[in-house]
BATI-107712 format. One record per residue (C-alpha): chain; residue in one letter; x negated, z, y negated. Coordinates in steps of 0.001 Angstrom, whole numbers. Layout:
+--------+--------+---------+---------+---------+
| chaine | residu |      xx |      zz |      yy |
+--------+--------+---------+---------+---------+
|      A |      a |       X |       Z |       Y |
...
+--------+--------+---------+---------+---------+
***
This chain:
+--------+--------+---------+---------+---------+
| chaine | residu |      xx |      zz |      yy |
+--------+--------+---------+---------+---------+
|      A |      x |  -13886 |  121711 |   27957 |
|      A |      x |  -14567 |  120981 |   23930 |
|      A |      x |  -14548 |  117708 |   22051 |
|      A |      x |  -14137 |  116731 |   18369 |
|      A |      x |  -10347 |  116545 |   17644 |
|      A |      x |   -8905 |  114123 |   15156 |
|      A |      x |   -5696 |  115952 |   13631 |
|      A |      x |   -4700 |  113755 |   11125 |
|      A |      x |   -6768 |  112091 |    7577 |
|      A |      x |   -9271 |  114478 |    6477 |
|      A |      x |   -8245 |  117137 |    9614 |
|      A |      x |  -10882 |  117623 |   12263 |
|      A |      x |  -12664 |  120193 |   14404 |
|      A |      x |  -14566 |  121079 |   17947 |
|      A |      x |  -12394 |  122466 |   20061 |
|      A |      x |  -10569 |  123486 |   23599 |
|      A |      x |   -9154 |  119823 |   24878 |
|      A |      x |   -7704 |  119236 |   28168 |
|      A |      x |  -10333 |  118494 |   30998 |
|      A |      x |  -10313 |  114593 |   31869 |
|      A |      x |   -9032 |  113288 |   35330 |
|      A |      x |   -9150 |  110002 |   37158 |
|      A |      x |   -5950 |  108004 |   36344 |
|      A |      x |   -6866 |  104578 |   37729 |
|      A |      x |   -8958 |  103820 |   40753 |
|      A |      x |  -11316 |  102042 |   38537 |
|      A |      x |  -12135 |  105328 |   36218 |
|      A |      x |  -14968 |  106998 |   36395 |
|      A |      x |  -15458 |  110404 |   34530 |
|      A |      x |  -18856 |  111100 |   32820 |
|      A |      x |  -20742 |  114666 |   31842 |
|      A |      x |  -21839 |  113697 |   28250 |
|      A |      x |  -25750 |  114696 |   27327 |
|      A |      x |  -25878 |  112775 |   24476 |
|      A |      x |  -23360 |  111099 |   21565 |
|      A |      x |  -24120 |  109734 |   18023 |
|      A |      x |  -21488 |  109406 |   15223 |
|      A |      x |  -20606 |  106062 |   14020 |
|      A |      x |  -19459 |  104770 |   10542 |
|      A |      x |  -16243 |  103800 |   12298 |
|      A |      x |  -15430 |  107549 |   12675 |
|      A |      x |  -15542 |  108204 |    9186 |
|      A |      x |  -13231 |  105456 |    8527 |
|      A |      x |  -10536 |  107143 |   11207 |
|      A |      x |  -11175 |  110574 |    9446 |
|      A |      x |  -10468 |  108699 |    5962 |
|      A |      x |   -7112 |  107606 |    7597 |
|      A |      x |   -8276 |  104010 |    7555 |
|      A |      x |   -7636 |  103536 |   11214 |
|      A |      x |   -4019 |  104234 |   11938 |
|      A |      x |   -3721 |  103638 |   15505 |
|      A |      x |   -5515 |  107041 |   16167 |
|      A |      x |   -2759 |  109641 |   16897 |
|      A |      x |   -3615 |  113167 |   15907 |
|      A |      x |   -5171 |  114695 |   19031 |
|      A |      x |   -7711 |  112187 |   19602 |
|      A |      x |  -11099 |  113077 |   20937 |
|      A |      x |  -13522 |  110651 |   18891 |
|      A |      x |  -16335 |  109033 |   19437 |
|      A |      x |  -16827 |  105556 |   21593 |
|      A |      x |  -20998 |  105975 |   21837 |
|      A |      x |  -22628 |  108494 |   25035 |
|      A |      x |  -25121 |  108773 |   27468 |
|      A |      x |  -24302 |  111297 |   30335 |
|      A |      x |  -24209 |  111252 |   33877 |
|      A |      x |  -21447 |  110102 |   36242 |
|      A |      x |  -19588 |  113370 |   37909 |
|      A |      x |  -16564 |  111565 |   39810 |
|      A |      x |  -15339 |  107611 |   40340 |
|      A |      x |  -12315 |  106362 |   41158 |
|      A |      x |  -11702 |  104834 |   44341 |
|      A |      x |  -12360 |  101157 |   43175 |
|      A |      x |  -15631 |  101496 |   41803 |
|      A |      x |  -18632 |  100018 |   43087 |
|      A |      x |  -21494 |   99773 |   40483 |
|      A |      x |  -22278 |  103628 |   39996 |
|      A |      x |  -21629 |  106757 |   41928 |
|      A |      x |  -22044 |  110299 |   41113 |
|      A |      x |  -25336 |  111441 |   39828 |
|      A |      x |  -25941 |  108437 |   38211 |
|      A |      x |  -27247 |  108486 |   34782 |
|      A |      x |  -25312 |  105973 |   32242 |
|      A |      x |  -24785 |  104384 |   28650 |
|      A |      x |  -21055 |  104678 |   28056 |
|      A |      x |  -20212 |  101499 |   26314 |
|      A |      x |  -18206 |  101239 |   22936 |
|      A |      x |  -16451 |   98687 |   24621 |
|      A |      x |  -14288 |   98894 |   27936 |
|      A |      x |  -13679 |   95517 |   29776 |
|      A |      x |  -11186 |   94593 |   32454 |
|      A |      x |  -13016 |   91805 |   33806 |
|      A |      x |   -9841 |   90175 |   34703 |
|      A |      x |   -7986 |   88436 |   31691 |
|      A |      x |   -9116 |   85558 |   29599 |
|      A |      x |  -10756 |   86665 |   27023 |
|      A |      x |  -13245 |   89228 |   29647 |
|      A |      x |  -14049 |   85985 |   31472 |
|      A |      x |  -14777 |   84438 |   28953 |
|      A |      x |  -17742 |   87392 |   27694 |
|      A |      x |  -15423 |   88359 |   24784 |
|      A |      x |  -14609 |   91818 |   25883 |
|      A |      x |  -13932 |   93006 |   22747 |
|      A |      x |  -10926 |   91254 |   22817 |
|      A |      x |  -10121 |   92344 |   26533 |
|      A |      x |   -6084 |   92146 |   27198 |
|      A |      x |   -5989 |   93924 |   30562 |
|      A |      x |   -6367 |   97803 |   28802 |
|      A |      x |   -9642 |   97732 |   27681 |
|      A |      x |  -11601 |   96297 |   23891 |
|      A |      x |  -12368 |   99220 |   22128 |
|      A |      x |  -10462 |  101962 |   23578 |
|      A |      x |  -12468 |  104973 |   23556 |
|      A |      x |  -12000 |  107342 |   20728 |
|      A |      x |   -9238 |  104968 |   19188 |
|      A |      x |   -6824 |  104803 |   21812 |
|      A |      x |   -7630 |  107152 |   24403 |
|      A |      x |  -10142 |  110158 |   24484 |
|      A |      x |  -13123 |  109424 |   23487 |
|      A |      x |  -17031 |  110695 |   23845 |
|      A |      x |  -17504 |  113142 |   21686 |
|      A |      x |  -16863 |  115586 |   24152 |
|      A |      x |  -18308 |  117508 |   27272 |
|      A |      x |  -16337 |  115050 |   29316 |
|      A |      x |  -14833 |  111671 |   29423 |
|      A |      x |  -12932 |  109400 |   31458 |
|      A |      x |  -14155 |  105687 |   31230 |
|      A |      x |  -12058 |  103380 |   32336 |
|      A |      x |  -13169 |   99987 |   33967 |
|      A |      x |  -16178 |  101655 |   34774 |
|      A |      x |  -17917 |   98984 |   36637 |
|      A |      x |  -18124 |   96685 |   33630 |
|      A |      x |  -18210 |   99568 |   30576 |
|      A |      x |  -20949 |  101945 |   31839 |
|      A |      x |  -24548 |  100657 |   32439 |
|      A |      x |  -26909 |  102699 |   34882 |
|      A |      x |  -30216 |  103501 |   32824 |
|      A |      x |  -33755 |  102765 |   33468 |
|      A |      x |  -35875 |  106326 |   33878 |
|      A |      x |  -37960 |  104712 |   31037 |
|      A |      x |  -35131 |  105030 |   28699 |
|      A |      x |  -35033 |  108318 |   26514 |
|      A |      x |  -31506 |  109531 |   26068 |
|      A |      x |  -31623 |  109674 |   22202 |
|      A |      x |  -32647 |  105626 |   22287 |
|      A |      x |  -30167 |  104791 |   24685 |
|      A |      x |  -27161 |  106207 |   22941 |
|      A |      x |  -27965 |  103513 |   20209 |
|      A |      x |  -27674 |  100385 |   22955 |
|      A |      x |  -23979 |  101779 |   23300 |
|      A |      x |  -22837 |  100301 |   19448 |
|      A |      x |  -25487 |   99567 |   16855 |
|      A |      x |  -27711 |   97472 |   18396 |
|      A |      x |  -25192 |   95249 |   20222 |
|      A |      x |  -22888 |   95296 |   17536 |
|      A |      x |  -26059 |   94205 |   15157 |
|      A |      x |  -27663 |   91611 |   17669 |
|      A |      x |  -24087 |   89649 |   18681 |
|      A |      x |  -21945 |   90173 |   15774 |
|      A |      x |  -25208 |   89461 |   13145 |
|      A |      x |  -27942 |   88037 |   14569 |
|      A |      x |  -26524 |   85626 |   17501 |
|      A |      x |  -23176 |   84854 |   15303 |
|      A |      x |  -25512 |   83920 |   12378 |
|      A |      x |  -27611 |   81589 |   14718 |
|      A |      x |  -31456 |   83404 |   13239 |
|      A |      x |  -34019 |   80131 |   14218 |
|      A |      x |  -37646 |   80534 |   13827 |
|      A |      x |  -38755 |   80077 |   10377 |
|      A |      x |  -35308 |   81043 |    8642 |
|      A |      x |  -35069 |   83222 |    5731 |
|      A |      x |  -32443 |   86047 |    6466 |
|      A |      x |  -31046 |   88234 |    4241 |
|      A |      x |  -29498 |   91559 |    5317 |
|      A |      x |  -27085 |   92985 |    2756 |
|      A |      x |  -26860 |   96992 |    3808 |
|      A |      x |  -29920 |   98942 |    5388 |
|      A |      x |  -27915 |  101478 |    6894 |
|      A |      x |  -27645 |  101795 |   10875 |
|      A |      x |  -26323 |   98588 |   11524 |
|      A |      x |  -28317 |   96978 |    8937 |
|      A |      x |  -31625 |   98452 |   10013 |
|      A |      x |  -30426 |   97586 |   13783 |
|      A |      x |  -29982 |   93964 |   12497 |
|      A |      x |  -33780 |   93500 |   11015 |
|      A |      x |  -35301 |   94993 |   13931 |
|      A |      x |  -33548 |   92335 |   16237 |
|      A |      x |  -33348 |   88927 |   14227 |
|      A |      x |  -37502 |   89845 |   14330 |
|      A |      x |  -37004 |   88595 |   18162 |
|      A |      x |  -36581 |   85281 |   16695 |
|      A |      x |  -39425 |   84803 |   14745 |
|      A |      x |  -37900 |   84244 |   11335 |
|      A |      x |  -40095 |   83253 |    8267 |
|      A |      x |  -39136 |   86359 |    6204 |
|      A |      x |  -36511 |   88958 |    6290 |
|      A |      x |  -34885 |   90294 |    2883 |
|      A |      x |  -33312 |   93886 |    2881 |
|      A |      x |  -30361 |   94283 |      40 |
|      A |      x |  -29548 |   97935 |    -496 |
|      A |      x |  -29202 |  100604 |   -3337 |
|      A |      x |  -30904 |  103448 |   -1754 |
|      A |      x |  -34841 |  103376 |   -2410 |
|      A |      x |  -34946 |  105511 |    1170 |
|      A |      x |  -33744 |  102583 |    3093 |
|      A |      x |  -35356 |   99919 |    1524 |
|      A |      x |  -38464 |  101718 |    2757 |
|      A |      x |  -37065 |  101994 |    6559 |
|      A |      x |  -36376 |   98339 |    6060 |
|      A |      x |  -39900 |   97812 |    5367 |
|      A |      x |  -40936 |  100002 |    8100 |
|      A |      x |  -38325 |   97972 |   10647 |
|      A |      x |  -39996 |   94798 |    9456 |
|      A |      x |  -38591 |   93241 |    6016 |
|      A |      x |  -40895 |   91337 |    4375 |
|      A |      x |  -39349 |   91591 |     757 |
|      A |      x |  -36758 |   94193 |    -652 |
|      A |      x |  -34165 |   94153 |   -3147 |
|      A |      x |  -32111 |   96863 |   -4946 |
|      A |      x |  -28784 |   95580 |   -5190 |
|      A |      x |  -28238 |   96407 |   -8967 |
|      A |      x |  -30659 |   93941 |  -10066 |
|      A |      x |  -29874 |   90505 |   -9196 |
|      A |      x |  -30986 |   89960 |   -5681 |
|      A |      x |  -29752 |   86670 |   -6105 |
|      A |      x |  -32212 |   85772 |   -7938 |
|      A |      x |  -35109 |   87308 |   -5444 |
|      A |      x |  -33424 |   84900 |   -2789 |
|      A |      x |  -33578 |   81663 |   -4875 |
|      A |      x |  -37154 |   82446 |   -5973 |
|      A |      x |  -38774 |   83076 |   -2458 |
|      A |      x |  -36476 |   79862 |   -1105 |
|      A |      x |  -37391 |   77369 |   -4000 |
|      A |      x |  -34025 |   77639 |   -5247 |
|      A |      x |  -32091 |   76773 |   -1665 |
|      A |      x |  -30957 |   79884 |    -768 |
|      A |      x |  -31170 |   82037 |    2497 |
|      A |      x |  -30616 |   80349 |    5730 |
|      A |      x |  -28348 |   83479 |    7142 |
|      A |      x |  -26974 |   86206 |    5211 |
|      A |      x |  -25819 |   89201 |    7303 |
|      A |      x |  -23258 |   91308 |    5645 |
|      A |      x |  -23902 |   94744 |    6455 |
|      A |      x |  -21888 |   97266 |    4360 |
|      A |      x |  -18084 |   96351 |    4379 |
|      A |      x |  -16855 |   96366 |     576 |
|      A |      x |  -15521 |   93074 |   -1317 |
|      A |      x |  -18453 |   92774 |   -3437 |
|      A |      x |  -21185 |   93006 |    -651 |
|      A |      x |  -19324 |   89926 |    1265 |
|      A |      x |  -19274 |   87860 |   -2088 |
|      A |      x |  -22896 |   88472 |   -2640 |
|      A |      x |  -23442 |   87176 |     640 |
|      A |      x |  -21505 |   84116 |      -9 |
|      A |      x |  -23652 |   83491 |   -3334 |
|      A |      x |  -26926 |   83874 |   -1476 |
|      A |      x |  -26417 |   81690 |    1536 |
|      A |      x |  -28128 |   78264 |    1615 |
|      A |      x |  -25550 |   74824 |    1871 |
|      A |      x |  -25465 |   74338 |    5763 |
|      A |      x |  -26358 |   78336 |    6236 |
|      A |      x |  -24525 |   80821 |    7733 |
|      A |      x |  -22700 |   84220 |    6506 |
|      A |      x |  -22300 |   86986 |    9439 |
|      A |      x |  -20084 |   89703 |    8655 |
|      A |      x |  -20444 |   92975 |   10209 |
|      A |      x |  -19121 |   95504 |    8002 |
|      A |      x |  -16062 |   96837 |    8644 |
|      A |      x |  -13797 |   95844 |    5678 |
|      A |      x |  -10820 |   98181 |    4572 |
|      A |      x |  -10208 |   95895 |    1523 |
|      A |      x |   -9816 |   91996 |    1254 |
|      A |      x |  -12748 |   90281 |    -240 |
|      A |      x |  -12092 |   87155 |   -2283 |
|      A |      x |  -13597 |   83970 |    -757 |
|      A |      x |  -14433 |   81737 |   -3327 |
|      A |      x |  -13686 |   78024 |   -1778 |
|      A |      x |  -14137 |   76450 |   -5199 |
|      A |      x |  -17487 |   76998 |   -4773 |
|      A |      x |  -18106 |   77282 |   -1109 |
|      A |      x |  -15920 |   74012 |    -116 |
|      A |      x |  -18472 |   71438 |    -446 |
|      A |      x |  -21593 |   73518 |     827 |
|      A |      x |  -21191 |   73202 |    4633 |
|      A |      x |  -21443 |   77019 |    5040 |
|      A |      x |  -20068 |   78814 |    8342 |
|      A |      x |  -18832 |   82292 |    7778 |
|      A |      x |  -18378 |   84435 |   11198 |
|      A |      x |  -16794 |   87762 |   11797 |
|      A |      x |  -16019 |   89888 |   14715 |
|      A |      x |  -15983 |   92935 |   16880 |
|      A |      x |  -18808 |   93455 |   19203 |
|      A |      x |  -18169 |   92560 |   23121 |
|      A |      x |  -21513 |   94442 |   24609 |
|      A |      x |  -22494 |   91278 |   26694 |
|      A |      x |  -26166 |   91624 |   25393 |
|      A |      x |  -25938 |   95179 |   26519 |
|      A |      x |  -27998 |   94660 |   29710 |
|      A |      x |  -30904 |   92526 |   27470 |
|      A |      x |  -30946 |   95107 |   25198 |
|      A |      x |  -31693 |   97829 |   27986 |
|      A |      x |  -34495 |   95888 |   29068 |
|      A |      x |  -35959 |   95354 |   26236 |
|      A |      x |  -35541 |   99082 |   25061 |
|      A |      x |  -37568 |   99761 |   28457 |
|      A |      x |  -40306 |   97411 |   27556 |
|      A |      x |  -40936 |   99305 |   24319 |
|      A |      x |  -39883 |   96282 |   22511 |
|      A |      x |  -36793 |   97881 |   20417 |
|      A |      x |  -37438 |  100349 |   17578 |
|      A |      x |  -34369 |  102852 |   18470 |
|      A |      x |  -35982 |  105894 |   17885 |
|      A |      x |  -37014 |  104641 |   13979 |
|      A |      x |  -33455 |  104950 |   13345 |
|      A |      x |  -32971 |  108569 |   14398 |
|      A |      x |  -33088 |  110994 |   11285 |
|      A |      x |  -31417 |  113944 |   12766 |
|      A |      x |  -30588 |  115839 |   16223 |
|      A |      x |  -28034 |  118683 |   16663 |
|      A |      x |  -26600 |  120557 |   19720 |
|      A |      x |  -23499 |  119576 |   21193 |
|      A |      x |  -21356 |  121945 |   19412 |
|      A |      x |  -22598 |  121560 |   16389 |
|      A |      x |  -20652 |  118522 |   15611 |
|      A |      x |  -18793 |  119582 |   12370 |
|      A |      x |  -22242 |  119842 |   11049 |
|      A |      x |  -23327 |  116379 |   12391 |
|      A |      x |  -20321 |  114875 |   10756 |
|      A |      x |  -21270 |  116460 |    7679 |
|      A |      x |  -24621 |  115755 |    7379 |
|      A |      x |  -23874 |  111891 |    8656 |
|      A |      x |  -20514 |  111684 |    5951 |
|      A |      x |  -23066 |  112771 |    3007 |
|      A |      x |  -25847 |  110386 |    3989 |
|      A |      x |  -26635 |  109282 |     147 |
|      A |      x |  -27828 |  113095 |    -318 |
|      A |      x |  -29192 |  113936 |    3243 |
|      A |      x |  -31081 |  110683 |    3986 |
|      A |      x |  -28960 |  110402 |    7202 |
|      A |      x |  -29530 |  107029 |    9349 |
|      A |      x |  -28284 |  108009 |   12755 |
|      A |      x |  -27327 |  111527 |   14232 |
|      A |      x |  -27752 |  112404 |   17506 |
|      A |      x |  -26052 |  115016 |   19457 |
|      A |      x |  -27513 |  116680 |   22470 |
|      A |      x |  -31326 |  116172 |   21958 |
|      A |      x |  -33633 |  118735 |   20327 |
|      A |      x |  -32621 |  119445 |   16550 |
|      A |      x |  -34581 |  117763 |   13697 |
|      A |      x |  -34472 |  119171 |   10251 |
|      A |      x |  -32784 |  118145 |    7631 |
|      A |      x |  -34561 |  115824 |    4829 |
|      A |      x |  -32561 |  115320 |    1392 |
|      A |      x |  -32827 |  112296 |    -609 |
|      A |      x |  -30875 |  110691 |   -3138 |
|      A |      x |  -28948 |  106851 |   -3704 |
|      A |      x |  -27289 |  105037 |   -1138 |
|      A |      x |  -25312 |  101684 |    -271 |
|      A |      x |  -23852 |  102813 |    2968 |
|      A |      x |  -23002 |  100646 |    5764 |
+--------+--------+---------+---------+---------+
***
């Protein structure tokens, strides 16, 4: 079969790879129909994730069809259309029993496209199928469903739920890339008074407005002052960091009110300064986290009911065999205007824009 293979920092290609097979009785083999590319994949290509060995097929999000299952798999069978979660869960270790699947110590966690071959291929082996794939309702289109493999549960769990968004809150989302936009969409489920999006790119701020942000701010133009003006000087109740650079994290800590929450979702590759000389007295809660995907069944039900604007985040589609082109478009989002690229669906023409404050 063919897959998109990491050959070392700055080196990758769509090429021939061995077909996957059942290795454990809890495995499933999925024929991949639809995949997407994550910002984490770009980090891998840059060499920021040294655990990924050259020769690994990338990708951790997919929709496809079960073609084979191991003898211990009980919840899916060949022919089932499924969502492949970005997180695999053994279901037996302490963390899995607590619903913290991202921290699985039984051979799961984030392994697809990280420690084992991933989903950006024609077929993929998915360990622990009973907890790591989800049967899809016919009402959910594949290009919508694939966004529930990672970005929507990540934004919802690590951003909105960890941030304790409540009715009447002022919520600030720093970074209006795919994760930030999904955070805006899912924060709205909790009826906040207002959502404010902060970014550098006018196109992304406009996308934030479409998804429900009542106010937007250019990150270069003192967004702290806008937050202060809208909250009588108190600050935001919840600030969601969806970029992953020191400047954005430190901005979040300046925008939050005393007693508020900063929910960090961004993947940080460099140290950020925690200004405890200012924060120690403010009763601020700061949370971090890797997604656990415990919310995926709930999000699937909402998607089937038309309650999640998944399709609004898809800006480009490609055939699966144009993976290299899709990476180029996604990796140059400041020029292409890409939010999420989906492979396996009908092609969408590229529309060029300028600017970018990427998540």
